[in-house]
Each structure stands twice: as C-alpha cells, then as structure tokens.
LUMLUMDREN-2810 file (N, C-alpha, C; in Angstrom, 1 decimal):
<atoms>
<atom><aa>X</aa><ch>A</ch><at>N</at><xx>-26.1</xx><yy>27.1</yy><zz>-33.4</zz></atom>
<atom><aa>X</aa><ch>A</ch><at>CA</at><xx>-25.3</xx><yy>28.3</yy><zz>-33.6</zz></atom>
<atom><aa>X</aa><ch>A</ch><at>C</at><xx>-24.8</xx><yy>28.3</yy><zz>-35.0</zz></atom>
<atom><aa>X</aa><ch>A</ch><at>N</at><xx>-24.8</xx><yy>29.5</yy><zz>-35.6</zz></atom>
<atom><aa>X</aa><ch>A</ch><at>CA</at><xx>-24.3</xx><yy>29.6</yy><zz>-37.0</zz></atom>
<atom><aa>X</aa><ch>A</ch><at>C</at><xx>-22.8</xx><yy>29.8</yy><zz>-36.9</zz></atom>
<atom><aa>X</aa><ch>A</ch><at>N</at><xx>-22.0</xx><yy>29.0</yy><zz>-37.6</zz></atom>
<atom><aa>X</aa><ch>A</ch><at>CA</at><xx>-20.5</xx><yy>29.2</yy><zz>-37.6</zz></atom>
<atom><aa>X</aa><ch>A</ch><at>C</at><xx>-20.2</xx><yy>30.1</yy><zz>-38.8</zz></atom>
<atom><aa>X</aa><ch>A</ch><at>N</at><xx>-19.3</xx><yy>31.0</yy><zz>-38.5</zz></atom>
<atom><aa>X</aa><ch>A</ch><at>CA</at><xx>-18.8</xx><yy>32.0</yy><zz>-39.5</zz></atom>
<atom><aa>X</aa><ch>A</ch><at>C</at><xx>-18.0</xx><yy>31.2</yy><zz>-40.5</zz></atom>
<atom><aa>X</aa><ch>A</ch><at>N</at><xx>-18.3</xx><yy>31.4</yy><zz>-41.8</zz></atom>
<atom><aa>X</aa><ch>A</ch><at>CA</at><xx>-17.5</xx><yy>30.7</yy><zz>-42.8</zz></atom>
<atom><aa>X</aa><ch>A</ch><at>C</at><xx>-16.0</xx><yy>31.1</yy><zz>-42.8</zz></atom>
<atom><aa>X</aa><ch>A</ch><at>N</at><xx>-15.1</xx><yy>30.2</yy><zz>-43.2</zz></atom>
<atom><aa>X</aa><ch>A</ch><at>CA</at><xx>-13.7</xx><yy>30.5</yy><zz>-43.2</zz></atom>
<atom><aa>X</aa><ch>A</ch><at>C</at><xx>-13.3</xx><yy>31.7</yy><zz>-44.1</zz></atom>
<atom><aa>X</aa><ch>A</ch><at>N</at><xx>-14.1</xx><yy>31.9</yy><zz>-45.2</zz></atom>
<atom><aa>X</aa><ch>A</ch><at>CA</at><xx>-13.8</xx><yy>32.9</yy><zz>-46.2</zz></atom>
<atom><aa>X</aa><ch>A</ch><at>C</at><xx>-14.5</xx><yy>34.2</yy><zz>-45.9</zz></atom>
<atom><aa>X</aa><ch>A</ch><at>N</at><xx>-15.1</xx><yy>34.3</yy><zz>-44.7</zz></atom>
<atom><aa>X</aa><ch>A</ch><at>CA</at><xx>-15.8</xx><yy>35.6</yy><zz>-44.4</zz></atom>
<atom><aa>X</aa><ch>A</ch><at>C</at><xx>-14.8</xx><yy>36.7</yy><zz>-44.2</zz></atom>
<atom><aa>X</aa><ch>A</ch><at>N</at><xx>-15.1</xx><yy>37.9</yy><zz>-44.8</zz></atom>
<atom><aa>X</aa><ch>A</ch><at>CA</at><xx>-14.2</xx><yy>39.1</yy><zz>-44.7</zz></atom>
<atom><aa>X</aa><ch>A</ch><at>C</at><xx>-13.8</xx><yy>39.3</yy><zz>-43.2</zz></atom>
<atom><aa>X</aa><ch>A</ch><at>N</at><xx>-12.6</xx><yy>39.7</yy><zz>-43.0</zz></atom>
<atom><aa>X</aa><ch>A</ch><at>CA</at><xx>-12.1</xx><yy>40.0</yy><zz>-41.6</zz></atom>
<atom><aa>X</aa><ch>A</ch><at>C</at><xx>-12.5</xx><yy>41.4</yy><zz>-41.2</zz></atom>
<atom><aa>X</aa><ch>A</ch><at>N</at><xx>-12.6</xx><yy>42.3</yy><zz>-42.2</zz></atom>
<atom><aa>X</aa><ch>A</ch><at>CA</at><xx>-13.0</xx><yy>43.7</yy><zz>-41.9</zz></atom>
<atom><aa>X</aa><ch>A</ch><at>C</at><xx>-14.5</xx><yy>43.8</yy><zz>-42.1</zz></atom>
<atom><aa>X</aa><ch>A</ch><at>N</at><xx>-15.1</xx><yy>44.8</yy><zz>-41.4</zz></atom>
<atom><aa>X</aa><ch>A</ch><at>CA</at><xx>-16.5</xx><yy>45.1</yy><zz>-41.6</zz></atom>
<atom><aa>X</aa><ch>A</ch><at>C</at><xx>-16.8</xx><yy>45.4</yy><zz>-43.1</zz></atom>
<atom><aa>X</aa><ch>A</ch><at>N</at><xx>-18.0</xx><yy>44.9</yy><zz>-43.5</zz></atom>
<atom><aa>X</aa><ch>A</ch><at>CA</at><xx>-18.4</xx><yy>45.2</yy><zz>-44.9</zz></atom>
<atom><aa>X</aa><ch>A</ch><at>C</at><xx>-19.3</xx><yy>46.4</yy><zz>-44.9</zz></atom>
<atom><aa>X</aa><ch>A</ch><at>N</at><xx>-19.1</xx><yy>47.3</yy><zz>-45.8</zz></atom>
<atom><aa>X</aa><ch>A</ch><at>CA</at><xx>-19.9</xx><yy>48.5</yy><zz>-45.9</zz></atom>
<atom><aa>X</aa><ch>A</ch><at>C</at><xx>-21.4</xx><yy>48.2</yy><zz>-46.0</zz></atom>
<atom><aa>X</aa><ch>A</ch><at>N</at><xx>-22.3</xx><yy>48.8</yy><zz>-45.3</zz></atom>
<atom><aa>X</aa><ch>A</ch><at>CA</at><xx>-23.7</xx><yy>48.6</yy><zz>-45.3</zz></atom>
<atom><aa>X</aa><ch>A</ch><at>C</at><xx>-24.3</xx><yy>49.3</yy><zz>-46.5</zz></atom>
<atom><aa>X</aa><ch>A</ch><at>N</at><xx>-24.7</xx><yy>48.6</yy><zz>-47.5</zz></atom>
<atom><aa>X</aa><ch>A</ch><at>CA</at><xx>-25.3</xx><yy>49.2</yy><zz>-48.7</zz></atom>
<atom><aa>X</aa><ch>A</ch><at>C</at><xx>-26.6</xx><yy>48.5</yy><zz>-48.9</zz></atom>
<atom><aa>X</aa><ch>A</ch><at>N</at><xx>-27.7</xx><yy>49.2</yy><zz>-48.9</zz></atom>
<atom><aa>X</aa><ch>A</ch><at>CA</at><xx>-29.0</xx><yy>48.5</yy><zz>-49.0</zz></atom>
<atom><aa>X</aa><ch>A</ch><at>C</at><xx>-29.3</xx><yy>47.9</yy><zz>-50.4</zz></atom>
<atom><aa>X</aa><ch>A</ch><at>N</at><xx>-28.4</xx><yy>48.1</yy><zz>-51.3</zz></atom>
<atom><aa>X</aa><ch>A</ch><at>CA</at><xx>-28.5</xx><yy>47.5</yy><zz>-52.7</zz></atom>
<atom><aa>X</aa><ch>A</ch><at>C</at><xx>-28.4</xx><yy>46.0</yy><zz>-52.7</zz></atom>
<atom><aa>X</aa><ch>A</ch><at>N</at><xx>-29.2</xx><yy>45.4</yy><zz>-53.6</zz></atom>
<atom><aa>X</aa><ch>A</ch><at>CA</at><xx>-29.3</xx><yy>43.9</yy><zz>-53.7</zz></atom>
<atom><aa>X</aa><ch>A</ch><at>C</at><xx>-27.9</xx><yy>43.4</yy><zz>-54.2</zz></atom>
<atom><aa>X</aa><ch>A</ch><at>N</at><xx>-27.2</xx><yy>44.2</yy><zz>-54.9</zz></atom>
<atom><aa>X</aa><ch>A</ch><at>CA</at><xx>-25.9</xx><yy>43.8</yy><zz>-55.5</zz></atom>
<atom><aa>X</aa><ch>A</ch><at>C</at><xx>-24.9</xx><yy>43.5</yy><zz>-54.3</zz></atom>
<atom><aa>X</aa><ch>A</ch><at>N</at><xx>-25.0</xx><yy>44.2</yy><zz>-53.2</zz></atom>
<atom><aa>X</aa><ch>A</ch><at>CA</at><xx>-24.1</xx><yy>44.0</yy><zz>-52.1</zz></atom>
<atom><aa>X</aa><ch>A</ch><at>C</at><xx>-24.4</xx><yy>42.6</yy><zz>-51.5</zz></atom>
<atom><aa>X</aa><ch>A</ch><at>N</at><xx>-25.7</xx><yy>42.3</yy><zz>-51.3</zz></atom>
<atom><aa>X</aa><ch>A</ch><at>CA</at><xx>-26.1</xx><yy>41.0</yy><zz>-50.7</zz></atom>
<atom><aa>X</aa><ch>A</ch><at>C</at><xx>-25.7</xx><yy>39.9</yy><zz>-51.7</zz></atom>
<atom><aa>X</aa><ch>A</ch><at>N</at><xx>-25.8</xx><yy>40.1</yy><zz>-53.0</zz></atom>
<atom><aa>X</aa><ch>A</ch><at>CA</at><xx>-25.5</xx><yy>39.1</yy><zz>-54.0</zz></atom>
<atom><aa>X</aa><ch>A</ch><at>C</at><xx>-24.1</xx><yy>38.6</yy><zz>-53.9</zz></atom>
<atom><aa>X</aa><ch>A</ch><at>N</at><xx>-23.2</xx><yy>39.5</yy><zz>-53.4</zz></atom>
<atom><aa>X</aa><ch>A</ch><at>CA</at><xx>-21.8</xx><yy>39.1</yy><zz>-53.3</zz></atom>
<atom><aa>X</aa><ch>A</ch><at>C</at><xx>-21.6</xx><yy>37.8</yy><zz>-52.5</zz></atom>
<atom><aa>X</aa><ch>A</ch><at>N</at><xx>-22.4</xx><yy>37.6</yy><zz>-51.5</zz></atom>
<atom><aa>X</aa><ch>A</ch><at>CA</at><xx>-22.3</xx><yy>36.4</yy><zz>-50.7</zz></atom>
<atom><aa>X</aa><ch>A</ch><at>C</at><xx>-23.5</xx><yy>35.5</yy><zz>-50.8</zz></atom>
<atom><aa>X</aa><ch>A</ch><at>N</at><xx>-24.6</xx><yy>36.0</yy><zz>-51.3</zz></atom>
<atom><aa>X</aa><ch>A</ch><at>CA</at><xx>-25.9</xx><yy>35.3</yy><zz>-51.3</zz></atom>
<atom><aa>X</aa><ch>A</ch><at>C</at><xx>-26.5</xx><yy>35.2</yy><zz>-52.7</zz></atom>
<atom><aa>X</aa><ch>A</ch><at>N</at><xx>-25.7</xx><yy>34.8</yy><zz>-53.6</zz></atom>
<atom><aa>X</aa><ch>A</ch><at>CA</at><xx>-26.2</xx><yy>34.7</yy><zz>-55.0</zz></atom>
<atom><aa>X</aa><ch>A</ch><at>C</at><xx>-27.4</xx><yy>33.9</yy><zz>-55.2</zz></atom>
<atom><aa>X</aa><ch>A</ch><at>N</at><xx>-27.5</xx><yy>32.7</yy><zz>-54.6</zz></atom>
<atom><aa>X</aa><ch>A</ch><at>CA</at><xx>-28.7</xx><yy>31.9</yy><zz>-54.8</zz></atom>
<atom><aa>X</aa><ch>A</ch><at>C</at><xx>-30.0</xx><yy>32.6</yy><zz>-54.2</zz></atom>
<atom><aa>X</aa><ch>A</ch><at>N</at><xx>-29.8</xx><yy>33.2</yy><zz>-53.0</zz></atom>
<atom><aa>X</aa><ch>A</ch><at>CA</at><xx>-30.9</xx><yy>33.9</yy><zz>-52.4</zz></atom>
<atom><aa>X</aa><ch>A</ch><at>C</at><xx>-31.4</xx><yy>35.0</yy><zz>-53.3</zz></atom>
<atom><aa>X</aa><ch>A</ch><at>N</at><xx>-30.5</xx><yy>35.8</yy><zz>-53.9</zz></atom>
<atom><aa>X</aa><ch>A</ch><at>CA</at><xx>-30.8</xx><yy>36.9</yy><zz>-54.7</zz></atom>
<atom><aa>X</aa><ch>A</ch><at>C</at><xx>-31.5</xx><yy>36.4</yy><zz>-56.0</zz></atom>
<atom><aa>X</aa><ch>A</ch><at>N</at><xx>-31.1</xx><yy>35.3</yy><zz>-56.5</zz></atom>
<atom><aa>X</aa><ch>A</ch><at>CA</at><xx>-31.7</xx><yy>34.8</yy><zz>-57.7</zz></atom>
<atom><aa>X</aa><ch>A</ch><at>C</at><xx>-33.2</xx><yy>34.4</yy><zz>-57.4</zz></atom>
<atom><aa>X</aa><ch>A</ch><at>N</at><xx>-33.4</xx><yy>33.8</yy><zz>-56.2</zz></atom>
<atom><aa>X</aa><ch>A</ch><at>CA</at><xx>-34.8</xx><yy>33.5</yy><zz>-55.8</zz></atom>
<atom><aa>X</aa><ch>A</ch><at>C</at><xx>-35.6</xx><yy>34.8</yy><zz>-55.6</zz></atom>
<atom><aa>X</aa><ch>A</ch><at>N</at><xx>-34.9</xx><yy>35.8</yy><zz>-55.0</zz></atom>
<atom><aa>X</aa><ch>A</ch><at>CA</at><xx>-35.6</xx><yy>37.1</yy><zz>-54.7</zz></atom>
<atom><aa>X</aa><ch>A</ch><at>C</at><xx>-36.0</xx><yy>37.7</yy><zz>-56.1</zz></atom>
<atom><aa>X</aa><ch>A</ch><at>N</at><xx>-35.2</xx><yy>37.6</yy><zz>-57.1</zz></atom>
<atom><aa>X</aa><ch>A</ch><at>CA</at><xx>-35.5</xx><yy>38.2</yy><zz>-58.4</zz></atom>
<atom><aa>X</aa><ch>A</ch><at>C</at><xx>-36.8</xx><yy>37.6</yy><zz>-59.0</zz></atom>
<atom><aa>X</aa><ch>A</ch><at>N</at><xx>-37.1</xx><yy>36.3</yy><zz>-58.7</zz></atom>
<atom><aa>X</aa><ch>A</ch><at>CA</at><xx>-38.2</xx><yy>35.6</yy><zz>-59.2</zz></atom>
<atom><aa>X</aa><ch>A</ch><at>C</at><xx>-39.5</xx><yy>35.7</yy><zz>-58.3</zz></atom>
<atom><aa>X</aa><ch>A</ch><at>N</at><xx>-39.3</xx><yy>36.4</yy><zz>-57.2</zz></atom>
<atom><aa>X</aa><ch>A</ch><at>CA</at><xx>-40.4</xx><yy>36.5</yy><zz>-56.2</zz></atom>
<atom><aa>X</aa><ch>A</ch><at>C</at><xx>-41.2</xx><yy>37.8</yy><zz>-56.3</zz></atom>
<atom><aa>X</aa><ch>A</ch><at>N</at><xx>-42.3</xx><yy>37.9</yy><zz>-55.6</zz></atom>
<atom><aa>X</aa><ch>A</ch><at>CA</at><xx>-43.1</xx><yy>39.1</yy><zz>-55.5</zz></atom>
<atom><aa>X</aa><ch>A</ch><at>C</at><xx>-42.3</xx><yy>40.2</yy><zz>-54.9</zz></atom>
<atom><aa>X</aa><ch>A</ch><at>N</at><xx>-41.4</xx><yy>39.9</yy><zz>-54.0</zz></atom>
<atom><aa>X</aa><ch>A</ch><at>CA</at><xx>-40.5</xx><yy>40.9</yy><zz>-53.4</zz></atom>
<atom><aa>X</aa><ch>A</ch><at>C</at><xx>-39.6</xx><yy>41.5</yy><zz>-54.5</zz></atom>
<atom><aa>X</aa><ch>A</ch><at>N</at><xx>-39.0</xx><yy>40.7</yy><zz>-55.3</zz></atom>
<atom><aa>X</aa><ch>A</ch><at>CA</at><xx>-38.2</xx><yy>41.2</yy><zz>-56.4</zz></atom>
<atom><aa>X</aa><ch>A</ch><at>C</at><xx>-39.0</xx><yy>42.0</yy><zz>-57.4</zz></atom>
<atom><aa>X</aa><ch>A</ch><at>N</at><xx>-40.2</xx><yy>41.5</yy><zz>-57.7</zz></atom>
<atom><aa>X</aa><ch>A</ch><at>CA</at><xx>-41.0</xx><yy>42.3</yy><zz>-58.7</zz></atom>
<atom><aa>X</aa><ch>A</ch><at>C</at><xx>-41.3</xx><yy>43.7</yy><zz>-58.2</zz></atom>
<atom><aa>X</aa><ch>A</ch><at>N</at><xx>-41.4</xx><yy>43.8</yy><zz>-56.9</zz></atom>
<atom><aa>X</aa><ch>A</ch><at>CA</at><xx>-41.6</xx><yy>45.1</yy><zz>-56.3</zz></atom>
<atom><aa>X</aa><ch>A</ch><at>C</at><xx>-40.3</xx><yy>45.9</yy><zz>-55.9</zz></atom>
<atom><aa>X</aa><ch>A</ch><at>N</at><xx>-39.2</xx><yy>45.2</yy><zz>-56.2</zz></atom>
<atom><aa>X</aa><ch>A</ch><at>CA</at><xx>-37.9</xx><yy>45.8</yy><zz>-56.0</zz></atom>
<atom><aa>X</aa><ch>A</ch><at>C</at><xx>-37.7</xx><yy>46.2</yy><zz>-54.5</zz></atom>
<atom><aa>X</aa><ch>A</ch><at>N</at><xx>-38.2</xx><yy>45.3</yy><zz>-53.6</zz></atom>
<atom><aa>X</aa><ch>A</ch><at>CA</at><xx>-38.0</xx><yy>45.5</yy><zz>-52.2</zz></atom>
<atom><aa>X</aa><ch>A</ch><at>C</at><xx>-36.5</xx><yy>45.1</yy><zz>-51.9</zz></atom>
<atom><aa>X</aa><ch>A</ch><at>N</at><xx>-35.8</xx><yy>46.0</yy><zz>-51.3</zz></atom>
<atom><aa>X</aa><ch>A</ch><at>CA</at><xx>-34.4</xx><yy>45.7</yy><zz>-50.9</zz></atom>
<atom><aa>X</aa><ch>A</ch><at>C</at><xx>-34.3</xx><yy>44.7</yy><zz>-49.8</zz></atom>
<atom><aa>X</aa><ch>A</ch><at>N</at><xx>-33.3</xx><yy>43.9</yy><zz>-49.8</zz></atom>
<atom><aa>X</aa><ch>A</ch><at>CA</at><xx>-33.1</xx><yy>42.9</yy><zz>-48.7</zz></atom>
<atom><aa>X</aa><ch>A</ch><at>C</at><xx>-33.3</xx><yy>43.5</yy><zz>-47.3</zz></atom>
<atom><aa>X</aa><ch>A</ch><at>N</at><xx>-32.7</xx><yy>44.7</yy><zz>-47.2</zz></atom>
<atom><aa>X</aa><ch>A</ch><at>CA</at><xx>-32.7</xx><yy>45.4</yy><zz>-45.9</zz></atom>
<atom><aa>X</aa><ch>A</ch><at>C</at><xx>-34.1</xx><yy>46.0</yy><zz>-45.5</zz></atom>
<atom><aa>X</aa><ch>A</ch><at>N</at><xx>-35.1</xx><yy>45.8</yy><zz>-46.4</zz></atom>
<atom><aa>X</aa><ch>A</ch><at>CA</at><xx>-36.4</xx><yy>46.2</yy><zz>-46.0</zz></atom>
<atom><aa>X</aa><ch>A</ch><at>C</at><xx>-36.9</xx><yy>45.3</yy><zz>-44.9</zz></atom>
<atom><aa>X</aa><ch>A</ch><at>N</at><xx>-36.5</xx><yy>44.0</yy><zz>-44.9</zz></atom>
<atom><aa>X</aa><ch>A</ch><at>CA</at><xx>-36.9</xx><yy>43.1</yy><zz>-43.9</zz></atom>
<atom><aa>X</aa><ch>A</ch><at>C</at><xx>-35.8</xx><yy>42.5</yy><zz>-43.1</zz></atom>
<atom><aa>X</aa><ch>A</ch><at>N</at><xx>-34.6</xx><yy>42.6</yy><zz>-43.6</zz></atom>
<atom><aa>X</aa><ch>A</ch><at>CA</at><xx>-33.4</xx><yy>41.9</yy><zz>-42.9</zz></atom>
<atom><aa>X</aa><ch>A</ch><at>C</at><xx>-32.4</xx><yy>42.9</yy><zz>-42.5</zz></atom>
<atom><aa>X</aa><ch>A</ch><at>N</at><xx>-31.8</xx><yy>42.8</yy><zz>-41.3</zz></atom>
<atom><aa>X</aa><ch>A</ch><at>CA</at><xx>-30.7</xx><yy>43.6</yy><zz>-40.9</zz></atom>
<atom><aa>X</aa><ch>A</ch><at>C</at><xx>-29.5</xx><yy>43.0</yy><zz>-41.5</zz></atom>
<atom><aa>X</aa><ch>A</ch><at>N</at><xx>-28.5</xx><yy>43.8</yy><zz>-42.0</zz></atom>
<atom><aa>X</aa><ch>A</ch><at>CA</at><xx>-27.4</xx><yy>43.2</yy><zz>-42.7</zz></atom>
<atom><aa>X</aa><ch>A</ch><at>C</at><xx>-26.6</xx><yy>42.3</yy><zz>-41.8</zz></atom>
<atom><aa>X</aa><ch>A</ch><at>N</at><xx>-26.2</xx><yy>42.6</yy><zz>-40.6</zz></atom>
<atom><aa>X</aa><ch>A</ch><at>CA</at><xx>-25.4</xx><yy>41.8</yy><zz>-39.7</zz></atom>
<atom><aa>X</aa><ch>A</ch><at>C</at><xx>-25.9</xx><yy>42.2</yy><zz>-38.3</zz></atom>
<atom><aa>X</aa><ch>A</ch><at>N</at><xx>-26.2</xx><yy>41.3</yy><zz>-37.5</zz></atom>
<atom><aa>X</aa><ch>A</ch><at>CA</at><xx>-26.3</xx><yy>39.9</yy><zz>-37.6</zz></atom>
<atom><aa>X</aa><ch>A</ch><at>C</at><xx>-27.5</xx><yy>39.5</yy><zz>-38.5</zz></atom>
<atom><aa>X</aa><ch>A</ch><at>N</at><xx>-27.6</xx><yy>38.2</yy><zz>-38.8</zz></atom>
<atom><aa>X</aa><ch>A</ch><at>CA</at><xx>-28.7</xx><yy>37.7</yy><zz>-39.7</zz></atom>
<atom><aa>X</aa><ch>A</ch><at>C</at><xx>-30.0</xx><yy>37.7</yy><zz>-38.8</zz></atom>
<atom><aa>X</aa><ch>A</ch><at>N</at><xx>-30.6</xx><yy>38.8</yy><zz>-38.6</zz></atom>
<atom><aa>X</aa><ch>A</ch><at>CA</at><xx>-31.8</xx><yy>38.8</yy><zz>-37.8</zz></atom>
<atom><aa>X</aa><ch>A</ch><at>C</at><xx>-32.9</xx><yy>39.5</yy><zz>-38.6</zz></atom>
<atom><aa>X</aa><ch>A</ch><at>N</at><xx>-34.1</xx><yy>39.0</yy><zz>-38.5</zz></atom>
<atom><aa>X</aa><ch>A</ch><at>CA</at><xx>-35.2</xx><yy>39.7</yy><zz>-39.2</zz></atom>
<atom><aa>X</aa><ch>A</ch><at>C</at><xx>-35.6</xx><yy>40.9</yy><zz>-38.4</zz></atom>
<atom><aa>X</aa><ch>A</ch><at>N</at><xx>-36.1</xx><yy>41.9</yy><zz>-39.0</zz></atom>
<atom><aa>X</aa><ch>A</ch><at>CA</at><xx>-36.6</xx><yy>43.1</yy><zz>-38.3</zz></atom>
<atom><aa>X</aa><ch>A</ch><at>C</at><xx>-37.8</xx><yy>42.7</yy><zz>-37.5</zz></atom>
<atom><aa>X</aa><ch>A</ch><at>N</at><xx>-38.6</xx><yy>41.8</yy><zz>-38.1</zz></atom>
<atom><aa>X</aa><ch>A</ch><at>CA</at><xx>-39.8</xx><yy>41.4</yy><zz>-37.4</zz></atom>
<atom><aa>X</aa><ch>A</ch><at>C</at><xx>-39.6</xx><yy>40.0</yy><zz>-36.8</zz></atom>
<atom><aa>X</aa><ch>A</ch><at>N</at><xx>-40.4</xx><yy>39.6</yy><zz>-35.8</zz></atom>
<atom><aa>X</aa><ch>A</ch><at>CA</at><xx>-40.2</xx><yy>38.4</yy><zz>-35.0</zz></atom>
<atom><aa>X</aa><ch>A</ch><at>C</at><xx>-40.6</xx><yy>37.1</yy><zz>-35.7</zz></atom>
<atom><aa>X</aa><ch>A</ch><at>N</at><xx>-41.7</xx><yy>37.2</yy><zz>-36.5</zz></atom>
<atom><aa>X</aa><ch>A</ch><at>CA</at><xx>-42.2</xx><yy>35.9</yy><zz>-37.1</zz></atom>
<atom><aa>X</aa><ch>A</ch><at>C</at><xx>-42.4</xx><yy>36.1</yy><zz>-38.6</zz></atom>
<atom><aa>X</aa><ch>A</ch><at>N</at><xx>-42.4</xx><yy>34.9</yy><zz>-39.3</zz></atom>
<atom><aa>X</aa><ch>A</ch><at>CA</at><xx>-42.7</xx><yy>34.9</yy><zz>-40.7</zz></atom>
<atom><aa>X</aa><ch>A</ch><at>C</at><xx>-44.0</xx><yy>35.5</yy><zz>-41.0</zz></atom>
<atom><aa>X</aa><ch>A</ch><at>N</at><xx>-45.0</xx><yy>35.2</yy><zz>-40.1</zz></atom>
<atom><aa>X</aa><ch>A</ch><at>CA</at><xx>-46.4</xx><yy>35.8</yy><zz>-40.3</zz></atom>
<atom><aa>X</aa><ch>A</ch><at>C</at><xx>-46.3</xx><yy>37.3</yy><zz>-40.3</zz></atom>
<atom><aa>X</aa><ch>A</ch><at>N</at><xx>-45.6</xx><yy>37.9</yy><zz>-39.4</zz></atom>
<atom><aa>X</aa><ch>A</ch><at>CA</at><xx>-45.5</xx><yy>39.4</yy><zz>-39.3</zz></atom>
<atom><aa>X</aa><ch>A</ch><at>C</at><xx>-44.7</xx><yy>39.9</yy><zz>-40.6</zz></atom>
<atom><aa>X</aa><ch>A</ch><at>N</at><xx>-43.7</xx><yy>39.1</yy><zz>-41.0</zz></atom>
<atom><aa>X</aa><ch>A</ch><at>CA</at><xx>-42.8</xx><yy>39.5</yy><zz>-42.1</zz></atom>
<atom><aa>X</aa><ch>A</ch><at>C</at><xx>-43.6</xx><yy>39.6</yy><zz>-43.4</zz></atom>
<atom><aa>X</aa><ch>A</ch><at>N</at><xx>-44.4</xx><yy>38.5</yy><zz>-43.7</zz></atom>
<atom><aa>X</aa><ch>A</ch><at>CA</at><xx>-45.1</xx><yy>38.4</yy><zz>-45.0</zz></atom>
<atom><aa>X</aa><ch>A</ch><at>C</at><xx>-46.6</xx><yy>38.6</yy><zz>-44.8</zz></atom>
</atoms>
C-alpha cells in the first residue's frame, strides 16, 4: 500500500492536464518524460495516467505502450 507523504496537500488539487501541474510533485518523472518519445510527441501525463489515484487508464504496460 502506498503511504501518502506528510507534505501532501490537504485540499484537492485542481486537475490540469498540463505537464507543469505534474512537475509540481513529480519533477524527476517529468524530466524523464521530456527525454522520452512521449515527451517528443508532447503527450500529456493524463493521456495514460489518471491524476488521482495513481492508476493507469490501461491495465498493463503492454497495452499502455
């Protein structure tokens, strides 16, 4: 089970499909995205990932990529 970090916002965060929103908490992941084929194509994080909870829209990595 994933434990919520102590510094997690108490109030809901606005859902914005922009990468900048994800980078607020996931800077390393966004840096990796920028260097990937997904970043080259400017695919938003929410193309494949639901903002909260951390669940993939698709069931498996094979389906996802």
